[in-house]
N, C-alpha and C positions, 0 to 999 in steps of 0.2 A: 384210854385203858380203864377197865373196870376192876376194882378189887373185890374178890370173892372171899368169903369166910365160910368155914365148914366145921361140922362135927362128923367124925367117922367112927364106925364100929362094924361088927359083923351084921349082915342082913337080919339074922335071927334075933340078935339083941335089939336092934332098932325097930323091927317090925313085929316081933312076937313077944319078947320078954318085957319091953318097956311100953308104956301107954303113949307112944309117940303119935299115934293116929289121933288121939283125943287132943293133944297139944296143937297139932297142925290144923285140925278142924276148927278149934276155938280161935286160933289166929286168923284163919281164913274168914270166919264169921265176923271177927272184929274188923278186919280190913274191908270187908264188904260194907259193913255199917258206916265206916268212916271214909268210904269211897277212895280207898288206898289201893294202889297197884300191888299185886303179889310180888314179893321180892325174895321168896324162898322156894326151894324145890327139894323133893326127896328123890335121890338118884341111886339106883341099885347098880353096883359094879361100875362106877364112873371111870372113864378112860384116864382122866388126869392123875389118878392114883398110880398109874403105871409108869409115870415119868420118873426120871432120876431124882428130881426134887423131892418126891415123896416115897422113895424106896424104903427108908427106915421106918416111916410111919406105917406103910402098907405091911411091912414085915411083922408089925405088932398086932395086926388084926388077924384073929385065928381062922377065919374062913372068908367066903365071898363077902366083900365089903359093901356097905351102903353109906351114904352121906346125906346130911341135910346141908344144902348149899344156899348161901344167902349173900346179899349185898349189905345186910344190916348186921354189923358187928355186935351190937347189943343183944340181938336175938340169939346169935350163936353163943355168946357168953351166958345168957340165960339157959340155953339148952345144955351147955357144959355143966353148969351148976345143978340143973334139974336131973340130968341123966347120969352124971358122975363118971361112969366107966366108959368114956369116949375119948378119942383123940381129937385135937383141934388143929386147924391149919388155916392158911390163907395164901392167896396168890393173885397176881395181876394177870389179866388176860385181855388181848392175846399176847402170847410170848413165844419164845423159840420152840417150846415143847407143847404148849397148850393153846390150841387155836379155838376150839369149841369146848367150853366148860361143861356143856350138857351132854356131850357124847358119852355113850355107855358101851361097854364091851359085850 
């Protein structure tokens, strides 16, 4: 099993109102320079937020959600501190409700 960590907010907040694109590009550049495999993904309307496990979290997001999903807990903690107005969560996969963490609606 793999543990995934994420920050979640509305798509508009993550992709328009915040400079997330700059943060992800810089991280990708750093990973490339250090020959590190990408361990983070931006997902718009991820299916895992539809599960009962995240019903309360999803209810707090005002419109169509987006997440930055990662296997690196420190990166998600950094994003939470940097972006401030986001929800955070984690899950292990595969599990009874989540088989594919990258599936989107």
